[in-house]
N, C-alpha and C positions, 0 to 999 in steps of 0.2 A: 351768136347764131339766133335765128328767128325761133327755132324750136329746140327745146332742151333734151330731146330724145337722143340717145346714143346708139347709132347704128352698130350692129354687132359684127365682129370679124374673128377669123381663125388665122393664126400666124404659123406658117409651115417653115421648117428649118429655122426655128425662131432664135436659136442661140440664147444669149443672155436676155434678149428682149428689147434691144435698142429700137427696132422698128415699132414694136408695140408701145413703148413709152411715148414716142412722138405722136403716134396715132391716138392714144388715149388723151394726150394733151390737146389734140385737135378736135376731140368730141366723139370718138368712137369707143366701143366697149369690147374688150377682149373676152372671148368665151372659151377658147381652146387654143392649144399650141402643140406642136410636135418638134422633136429633135432627137437625134441618135445619141448625143453626148449626155452622159448621166449628170455631170455637174452643171451643165446649162439647164437641164430640167429641174435640178435642185434650186437653182437661182430663180427660175420662173415660179416654182411652187412657193418659195419664200416670200415673193413679192405679190403674188396674185392668188389669194387664198381660195377663191371660189371658181377657178377655171379647171377645165380638163387638160391635163398634160399627158400626152402620149409619147412615151420614151421608146426608142428603138428604131428598127428599119422601117422607114415609111412605106416601103413597098408591101409590107406585111399587114398594114392597117386595113381591116375590114370596114369599109365605109358605112355599111348599113349598121353595124354594131357601134361604130364611132358616133354616128349621127344620133343614135338613141341615147347616148350619154350626155348630149348637149342640153343646156338649160333653155334653149330657144328652139322654136319650130323652123325658123328660117335664118339663114346666115346671110347677112347683107354684103359682106366683103371677105375675100380671101387674099392674104398677103404672104410674102416670104421671098427668100433668096436662096434658090437651090445652090449647093456648094459650087464654087467658081474656079477651083484649082485647074480644071481641064481647059478653061478659057483664058486664065490669067496670063498677062504678059510676063510674069515671073516664072510661070511654069513652062513645060515643054510643049504645051498645046497639041497633045496627041489626038489625032483624028478620031480614034476609037476609044478614047478615055471614057470608062463607064460613068465617071462623074458628070460627063456632058449630057447624060441621059436622064438625070434626075428631074429635069423639067417635065418629063412625061408623068412623073408622080404628082408634081404640082398641078398639071392640067387634069389629071385624074380627079383630083379634089374639085377643081373648077367645074368639070363636066358633071360630077355627081351633085354638087350643091347648087350650081347655076346661080352664083351670087350676082347681085346687081353690078358690082365692080370687083375687079381684081387688080392687085398691085404686085408686080415682080421687080426685084432689084438684083443687080448683078454687076460684074465688072464691065467696063465699056466695050471690051473685045467681043462680048456676047452679041452685040448688035450687028456685027459683020459675019456672023456664023450661020451655017445651015440650020442649026438648032433654033435660032431666033426665027428664021423663016417658017419653020414648022410650028413654033409656038403661035406665031401670028396667024397662019392659015387655020390651025386648030381652033383658035379663039374666034376668028371670023366665021367659021362654020357654025359655031355655037351662038352667033348673033352679037358678038362684041365689036365695038369700034375700038381700034388700037391706036395709041399714041406712045411713041418711044423716044427718049431723049437722054443725052448724057448731062447730068447735073454736077456742078462743081460745088462741093459742100461749103467751101469758104465763101461762096457768093450768097449763102443762105444763113449766115450767122454762126457757122461752125468755125472755131479757130484752128482749122486744119485743112491743108490742101489734099482733098480726096475726091476723086471723080467716081461716080456710080451711074450705071445705066438704070433708068427708071422707066418701066413699061406699065402703062395703065390701060386696062380694058374695061369698057363700060357698056351696059345695056340700057342705061337711063339717060343718055345724052352724050354728046361729044366731050371726051375728057381733055383736060388741059394740064400742063405743068405749071408750077408756080413761077412767077417772075422773080429774078434775083432781088434780094433785099439789101445786099451789101456790095461795095465796090472796092477794087484794089487801090493800093496807095499810088498816088500819082496818076490815077485814071479818071480824074474828074472830067465829066462831059455832060452834055444834055441828058444822056441816058442815066447818069449817076445821080441826077437831081432827086432829092428825097431819100436817098439810100445812105446807110451808115458805112463807115470804113470797115474793112475786114477786121474781125476780132483777132487778137494776138495771144501768144503764149502768156505774156504778162497779164493780160486781162483776166485769165482764168486760173492761173496757179501761183501768182506772185504772193498771195496771202498765206500760202502754206509754208510751214517751217522749212528753212533751208536744210536743216538736219531732220530727216524723217523721224517722227515721234511714235510710229507704230500704230497710230490711231486710224481706224477706218481705211485700212489698206494703204496708208501713207508709210510704206515699209521699204527700207533700203536694202541693198546687198552688202556683203562684206568683201570688198575687193582685195586682191593681193596687192602687195607693195608695188609690184611692177605695173599692175593695172592702174593704181592710183597715180603713179608717176606719169603714165600715159595721159590720163584724164587731164592732169594739170597743164599739159603742153598744148591743149586744143583751145583756141580762143572762141568766143561767140561767132558763129557762122563758119568756123573752121572744120577740119575733117582729118582723116588719116594722113594726109600729105603734110600736116603740120608737125607730125611726130619726128623727133630727131632720129637719125639713123640708128643710134644705139638702142632705141626703144621700139623700133619697127620689127615686127615678125618677118622672118625670111621671105614668106610668100608675098608680103607687101613691098619688100625691098626689090624683089625680082619683077613685080608688076608695077610698072611706072605709070600706067593709065588705069582707068576704071572709074567706078562710082565715086562721086565726090560727097556722097551722103554717108558712106561707111565711116564709123567712128566720128560722126559729125556732132557738133554742139548746136542746140537750138538757140534762138535769139528772143529776148523779151519782146521786141518791137515787131515781130513778124508772126504769122501763123506757123504752126508746125507742119512738117510734111506728113505723109500718110502714116498713121499709127497701125502697125501690124502686130502679130501675135507674140513676137519675141522682142518687144520694145525694151525689155530689161537687159538686153545684150547690145552694148554700143557697137560691136563689130557687125551688127545686122543693119544699121541705118543711122539716121540723125536723131539719136535718142539721149545724148548727154544733156543734162540740165543746163539752162542758160548761164548759171552762176556757180552752183555747187559742183564739186568734182565727183560726180556720180551719174548713173543713168536715171531717167525719170522713174518715179514710183507708179504702182498700180493706180493710186488715187489721182495722180497727175495725168496719167494716160486716160483715165476715165473722164476727167474734166475736159480734156482735149477732144474726147468723143461726145461731150455734152451729156454724160450720164449725171443725173442728180446725185448729190452726196448721200441722200437718204435711201438710195436704191441698194438693196442687200446683194452682195456678191458672194457666192458659196463655192468653196473648193480650196485647193492648195494654191500657192503663188502661181505656179505654172498653169493650172486649170483656169484660174481667174484671168490671168493675162491673156490667155487664148480667147476667152469669152469677150473681153474688152476689145481686143484687136480685131476680132471678126465681126463686130457689131456694126450696124448701120448707125451713123451719128444721129442721136435722138432729135436734135434740132432740125436736121435735114428732113427727117421723117415727119416732124410736126408741120413743116412748111408744105410738104407734099400733101399731108393729110388735110390741111386747111383748104387747099385747092380742091381736093376730091370731095370734101364735105359740101361744097357748093352744089355738086351734082345731086346730093341727097336731099337738099332743102325741099324739092318738089315732091318727094315721096315719103317724107318723115311721118305724115299722118297715117299712111298705110303701114309703116313700120310700127307705129304706136299701137294700132289696132291689132296687129298680128302677134305682138310681143307677148310671151307667156311669163316674162320675168318683170315683175312690177317694180323692181329696184333698178332704175336707169342711171343711178349715180356711178361715179368712178369707184373701182375697188380700192383705189388708193390715190393720194394726191402726189403726182410726180411733176411738180412745178419745175420747169427747166432752170438750169443753173443761172442765177443772177450774179453779176459781178459789180 
């Protein structure tokens, strides 16, 4: 970048900080974060020693008091992903689901701080909702130009098929989404010129011990004899339909159709499917290791989410798995951040003059995972 000043941002509904990691890698500086989950806040505090972390119900945050805690006079960007269960294709999509209204709290922060840019991420279904229409109209009333698009993480260097709605609002120029940097296998065309092939499961976890060693969340489960027997019958790319009848639960015997991902095994040569919060349970999706007879570990899931190995995860196995599964893939966030950073190049001198924090360096080096 032409200017080494790091525009500041607040991360709302931050979770473990996947979005923040990528944005810091792209040249932004995290100054504050919020989340209702205690263990997510502990993870944020463990990795970002000098930020404000507001734990609890975001609707109870007094913005005047919150602003006084900040180390900067102006916030350049607000980011975050309001909880998406009310919109998710996996949920019931209830019209009056209260979780659908948390965008109002997000926009309350935007309206109070009036940052130069805001970034909201969510499930793709959000863009078809009345809630998105209200987000857009609220933002435009405040003077923001809005661009919304569904990005496929695997097209941006993430070894995982995961689609997210990315909404960018800007008061300093027309925002753009990043162009894909990777292409699918067998999809070579003029458009794929200069792009790398999709990253795979093997690219990011093959170097880890097949037998989990307990180091840095490379922790396995203790399966029952029956579970282990089931794991052994599923080939790479296979699923529950590969189980012999004597090993099938009654519910699967009766259900001849359904998801082909349940009890599925990953493949070394392909990206993973979406990593969710219960990836340690094979019955929840395609989470069996490509070779070992076990589900993937937290460390393997974190790598598939492009978390750096040196990022500290705090909590129990279940707490940490939830943090990893709910996160925005760090590398997707970095690519979006690099595109947003271009908007800031014309105003960085202004940011430098107004900054009251003389240390513009990163609080920590979260270099994204190299393979």
